[in-house]
C-alpha positions as a LaTeX table, in Angstrom:
\begin{tabular}{lrrr}
\hline
Residue & $x$ (\AA) & $y$ (\AA) & $z$ (\AA) \\
\hline
Met1 & 10.88 & 8.87 & $-40.05$ \\
Ile2 & 8.86 & 11.18 & $-37.80$ \\
Ser3 & 9.20 & 13.98 & $-40.35$ \\
Lys4 & 6.98 & 12.15 & $-42.84$ \\
Phe5 & 4.07 & 12.50 & $-40.40$ \\
Leu6 & 4.58 & 16.25 & $-39.95$ \\
Pro7 & 2.60 & 18.52 & $-42.28$ \\
Gly8 & 4.24 & 21.05 & $-44.60$ \\
Ser9 & 7.29 & 21.38 & $-46.80$ \\
Gly10 & 10.89 & 20.36 & $-46.05$ \\
Trp11 & 12.01 & 23.33 & $-43.93$ \\
Leu12 & 8.67 & 23.36 & $-42.08$ \\
Lys13 & 9.11 & 19.70 & $-41.22$ \\
Gln14 & 12.61 & 20.40 & $-39.91$ \\
Val15 & 11.37 & 23.26 & $-37.70$ \\
Gly16 & 8.52 & 21.06 & $-36.41$ \\
Leu17 & 10.93 & 18.24 & $-35.63$ \\
Leu18 & 13.28 & 20.66 & $-33.84$ \\
Leu19 & 10.40 & 22.03 & $-31.74$ \\
Leu20 & 9.31 & 18.49 & $-30.88$ \\
Leu21 & 12.81 & 17.59 & $-29.70$ \\
Leu22 & 13.20 & 20.81 & $-27.70$ \\
Ser23 & 9.83 & 20.39 & $-25.98$ \\
Ser24 & 10.69 & 16.85 & $-24.85$ \\
Ala25 & 14.06 & 18.05 & $-23.55$ \\
Ala26 & 12.39 & 20.88 & $-21.67$ \\
Met27 & 10.06 & 18.43 & $-19.91$ \\
Ala28 & 13.02 & 16.33 & $-18.76$ \\
Val29 & 14.62 & 19.22 & $-16.86$ \\
Glu30 & 14.67 & 18.63 & $-13.11$ \\
Asp31 & 14.49 & 21.41 & $-10.57$ \\
Val32 & 17.96 & 22.15 & $-9.28$ \\
Val33 & 17.86 & 23.25 & $-5.66$ \\
Lys34 & 20.63 & 25.53 & $-4.51$ \\
Phe35 & 21.74 & 25.69 & $-0.90$ \\
Ser36 & 24.11 & 28.10 & 0.80 \\
Asp37 & 25.57 & 25.09 & 2.61 \\
Glu38 & 25.77 & 21.83 & 0.61 \\
Ser39 & 25.53 & 19.80 & 3.82 \\
Leu40 & 21.78 & 20.63 & 3.82 \\
Arg41 & 21.15 & 18.66 & 0.60 \\
Pro42 & 21.06 & 15.17 & 2.24 \\
Arg43 & 18.69 & 16.46 & 4.94 \\
Tyr44 & 16.53 & 18.06 & 2.22 \\
Gln45 & 16.32 & 14.79 & 0.26 \\
Gln46 & 15.57 & 12.81 & 3.44 \\
Leu47 & 12.77 & 15.20 & 4.42 \\
Leu48 & 11.24 & 15.06 & 0.93 \\
Glu49 & 11.11 & 11.28 & 1.18 \\
Glu50 & 9.57 & 11.32 & 4.68 \\
Leu51 & 6.86 & 13.90 & 3.91 \\
Arg52 & 3.71 & 13.01 & 1.99 \\
Cys53 & 2.10 & 15.13 & $-0.69$ \\
Pro54 & $-1.20$ & 16.46 & 0.73 \\
Lys55 & $-2.90$ & 16.17 & $-2.67$ \\
Cys56 & $-1.57$ & 12.84 & $-3.92$ \\
Gln57 & $-2.80$ & 9.49 & $-2.68$ \\
Asn58 & 0.47 & 7.83 & $-1.78$ \\
Gln59 & 3.42 & 9.87 & $-3.01$ \\
Asn60 & 6.10 & 11.65 & $-1.10$ \\
Leu61 & 7.18 & 15.19 & $-1.90$ \\
Ala62 & 10.19 & 13.94 & $-3.86$ \\
Asp63 & 8.05 & 11.90 & $-6.28$ \\
Ser64 & 5.04 & 14.19 & $-6.69$ \\
Asn65 & 4.70 & 16.75 & $-9.47$ \\
Ser66 & 1.66 & 18.52 & $-8.08$ \\
Ala67 & 1.75 & 22.27 & $-7.53$ \\
Ile68 & 1.41 & 21.94 & $-3.76$ \\
Ser69 & 4.37 & 19.54 & $-3.68$ \\
Gln70 & 6.48 & 22.05 & $-5.56$ \\
Asp71 & 5.47 & 24.72 & $-3.05$ \\
Leu72 & 6.24 & 22.41 & $-0.12$ \\
Arg73 & 9.65 & 21.54 & $-1.54$ \\
Ala74 & 10.43 & 25.27 & $-1.70$ \\
Glu75 & 9.09 & 25.67 & 1.85 \\
Val76 & 11.31 & 22.84 & 3.14 \\
Gln77 & 14.29 & 24.44 & 1.39 \\
Arg78 & 13.47 & 27.81 & 2.98 \\
Leu79 & 13.07 & 26.28 & 6.46 \\
Leu80 & 16.37 & 24.42 & 6.13 \\
Gly81 & 18.01 & 27.68 & 5.09 \\
Glu82 & 16.64 & 29.32 & 8.24 \\
Gly83 & 18.41 & 26.70 & 10.34 \\
Leu84 & 15.42 & 24.71 & 11.63 \\
Thr85 & 15.98 & 21.09 & 12.64 \\
Asp86 & 14.24 & 18.20 & 10.88 \\
Ala87 & 11.89 & 17.75 & 13.86 \\
Glu88 & 10.97 & 21.46 & 13.82 \\
Ile89 & 10.27 & 21.34 & 10.08 \\
Lys90 & 8.07 & 18.25 & 10.47 \\
Glu91 & 6.22 & 19.85 & 13.40 \\
Tyr92 & 5.66 & 23.06 & 11.40 \\
Leu93 & 4.27 & 21.13 & 8.41 \\
Lys94 & 2.21 & 18.82 & 10.67 \\
Asn95 & 0.59 & 21.84 & 12.32 \\
Arg96 & $-0.18$ & 23.31 & 8.93 \\
Tyr97 & $-1.31$ & 20.16 & 7.00 \\
Ser98 & $-2.24$ & 17.69 & 9.81 \\
Glu99 & $-0.53$ & 14.43 & 10.64 \\
Phe100 & $-1.35$ & 13.07 & 7.17 \\
Ile101 & 1.77 & 14.78 & 5.83 \\
Leu102 & 4.02 & 12.40 & 7.80 \\
Tyr103 & 4.67 & 9.02 & 6.18 \\
Arg104 & 5.49 & 7.58 & 9.61 \\
Pro105 & 2.95 & 9.08 & 11.98 \\
Glu106 & 3.91 & 9.54 & 15.61 \\
Leu107 & 2.61 & 7.20 & 18.29 \\
Asn108 & $-0.07$ & 9.06 & 20.25 \\
Arg109 & $-3.74$ & 8.74 & 21.28 \\
Ala110 & $-4.97$ & 9.31 & 17.74 \\
Thr111 & $-2.63$ & 6.77 & 16.09 \\
Trp112 & $-2.15$ & 4.00 & 18.66 \\
Phe113 & $-4.56$ & 1.69 & 16.79 \\
Leu114 & $-2.65$ & 2.22 & 13.55 \\
Trp115 & 0.53 & 0.98 & 15.23 \\
Ala116 & $-1.07$ & $-1.78$ & 17.35 \\
Ala117 & $-3.39$ & $-3.33$ & 14.74 \\
Pro118 & $-0.72$ & $-5.37$ & 12.87 \\
Val119 & 0.64 & $-6.84$ & 16.12 \\
Val120 & $-2.86$ & $-7.68$ & 17.38 \\
Leu121 & $-3.82$ & $-9.31$ & 14.07 \\
Val122 & $-0.67$ & $-11.47$ & 13.99 \\
Leu123 & $-1.22$ & $-12.59$ & 17.59 \\
Leu124 & $-4.89$ & $-13.33$ & 16.93 \\
Gly125 & $-4.02$ & $-15.36$ & 13.83 \\
Gly126 & $-1.40$ & $-17.31$ & 15.79 \\
Leu127 & $-3.90$ & $-18.11$ & 18.53 \\
Ile128 & $-6.44$ & $-19.35$ & 15.99 \\
Val129 & $-3.87$ & $-21.59$ & 14.29 \\
Leu130 & $-2.69$ & $-22.93$ & 17.66 \\
Arg131 & $-6.25$ & $-23.62$ & 18.77 \\
Leu132 & $-7.13$ & $-25.42$ & 15.55 \\
Ser133 & $-3.98$ & $-27.54$ & 15.64 \\
Arg134 & $-4.66$ & $-28.64$ & 19.23 \\
Arg135 & $-8.30$ & $-29.49$ & 18.60 \\
Lys136 & $-8.97$ & $-33.09$ & 19.64 \\
Lys137 & $-9.22$ & $-35.51$ & 16.77 \\
Pro138 & $-11.59$ & $-38.43$ & 17.32 \\
Ser139 & $-9.66$ & $-41.50$ & 18.46 \\
Ala140 & $-10.42$ & $-45.09$ & 17.49 \\
Ser141 & $-12.19$ & $-45.72$ & 20.81 \\
Gln142 & $-14.45$ & $-42.69$ & 20.26 \\
Glu143 & $-15.32$ & $-43.84$ & 16.74 \\
Ser144 & $-16.42$ & $-47.23$ & 18.08 \\
Asp145 & $-18.89$ & $-45.51$ & 20.41 \\
Ile146 & $-21.17$ & $-44.89$ & 17.43 \\
Pro147 & $-24.29$ & $-47.00$ & 17.96 \\
Val148 & $-24.42$ & $-50.04$ & 15.70 \\
Arg149 & $-27.72$ & $-51.54$ & 14.55 \\
Ser150 & $-28.76$ & $-54.81$ & 16.04 \\
Thr151 & $-29.13$ & $-57.84$ & 13.75 \\
Asp152 & $-32.93$ & $-57.54$ & 13.96 \\
Gln153 & $-32.78$ & $-53.89$ & 12.89 \\
Gln154 & $-30.40$ & $-54.73$ & 10.03 \\
Gln155 & $-32.68$ & $-57.55$ & 8.79 \\
Arg156 & $-35.70$ & $-55.27$ & 8.90 \\
Leu157 & $-33.78$ & $-52.58$ & 6.98 \\
Asp158 & $-32.70$ & $-55.12$ & 4.33 \\
Glu159 & $-36.30$ & $-56.31$ & 3.92 \\
Leu160 & $-37.54$ & $-52.74$ & 3.46 \\
Leu161 & $-34.87$ & $-52.00$ & 0.89 \\
Asn162 & $-35.59$ & $-55.23$ & $-1.04$ \\
Ser163 & $-39.34$ & $-54.60$ & $-1.03$ \\
His164 & $-38.75$ & $-51.08$ & $-2.27$ \\
Lys165 & $-36.51$ & $-52.37$ & $-5.09$ \\
Arg166 & $-39.13$ & $-54.94$ & $-6.14$ \\
Gly167 & $-41.89$ & $-52.34$ & $-6.04$ \\
Ser168 & $-40.00$ & $-49.91$ & $-8.24$ \\
Glu169 & $-39.25$ & $-52.54$ & $-10.93$ \\
\hline
\end{tabular}
């Protein structure tokens, strides 16, 4: 079906179709990382999920296809091969790319607000809801305190309204 859209004669269409299939298969190839010790693979995968791509908005190194992510994956593999711990690898990359590279930034002077803001907002919201729910509702005795017109005032008001109705007709 696809071959009818390809230009050329029969054998040319077949070659074009073959190239199309091969190119899509080549794009589906995933980088295979080789380790001297296979016990490093889970640590490698964990680190790639915990480290953010410096170029991408919100992707970790495992999900990103950018060139810098590919370089950083190779760097993490090299550092694991050298025997560094996960903390040492994170510290090395943090020193090189700033704290942005960590998906879960550390709690320090620069990030305390980032960690405290959700707790403060939830507490503030709870206090507002509590305060609004405890606000005094007017009772029946308070509603009766509203001044009522005297009979003279009510008669005068009725006369004014009636005179206004007669004047408008």
